[in-house]
C-alpha positions as CSV (number, residue, x, y, z in Angstrom):
1,X,-52.8,-279.4,92.5
2,X,-50.7,-279.8,89.2
3,X,-52.0,-280.2,85.7
4,X,-53.6,-278.4,82.8
5,X,-56.1,-275.9,83.7
6,X,-58.0,-276.4,80.7
7,X,-58.6,-280.2,82.0
8,X,-58.3,-279.1,85.7
9,X,-60.8,-276.4,86.0
10,X,-64.5,-278.4,84.6
11,X,-63.6,-281.1,87.7
12,X,-64.3,-278.5,90.6
13,X,-67.3,-278.0,92.2
14,X,-69.6,-275.1,91.4
15,X,-69.1,-271.6,93.1
16,X,-65.7,-272.8,94.6
17,X,-63.6,-269.8,94.6
18,X,-64.0,-266.6,95.4
19,X,-61.1,-264.9,93.3
20,X,-59.8,-266.8,89.9
21,X,-56.9,-264.9,88.1
22,X,-56.9,-265.4,84.3
23,X,-54.0,-267.0,82.7
24,X,-50.8,-266.2,81.3
25,X,-50.4,-264.0,78.1
26,X,-52.6,-265.3,75.2
27,X,-49.2,-266.4,73.6
28,X,-48.3,-268.8,76.5
29,X,-51.9,-269.8,77.0
30,X,-54.1,-269.6,73.7
31,X,-56.8,-272.3,75.1
32,X,-57.0,-270.8,78.1
33,X,-58.6,-267.9,76.4
34,X,-61.0,-269.8,74.4
35,X,-65.0,-268.5,75.8
36,X,-65.5,-272.4,76.7
37,X,-62.7,-271.7,79.3
38,X,-64.3,-269.0,81.0
39,X,-67.5,-270.2,81.1
40,X,-66.1,-272.8,83.2
41,X,-64.1,-270.0,85.3
42,X,-68.3,-268.6,85.7
43,X,-69.1,-272.0,87.3
44,X,-66.8,-272.4,89.6
45,X,-66.2,-268.5,91.0
46,X,-68.7,-268.1,93.8
47,X,-71.6,-265.5,93.6
48,X,-70.0,-261.8,94.0
49,X,-66.6,-263.1,93.0
50,X,-63.8,-261.9,91.2
51,X,-62.3,-262.8,88.5
52,X,-59.0,-260.7,87.6
53,X,-58.2,-260.3,84.0
54,X,-55.1,-258.6,83.2
55,X,-54.5,-257.5,79.8
56,X,-50.6,-257.0,78.7
């Protein structure tokens, strides 16, 4: 899938993924570190799924 994650993520059904890796560095993806975006990730993450968040 090609697109802006900020726009694409809300189109997925709830609990679509068992694992999600966070966006690249803040410098490259500032909007993707907003709490609104993380709430969207929570909705598409399966119960018991994992969100990997890198701190670089």
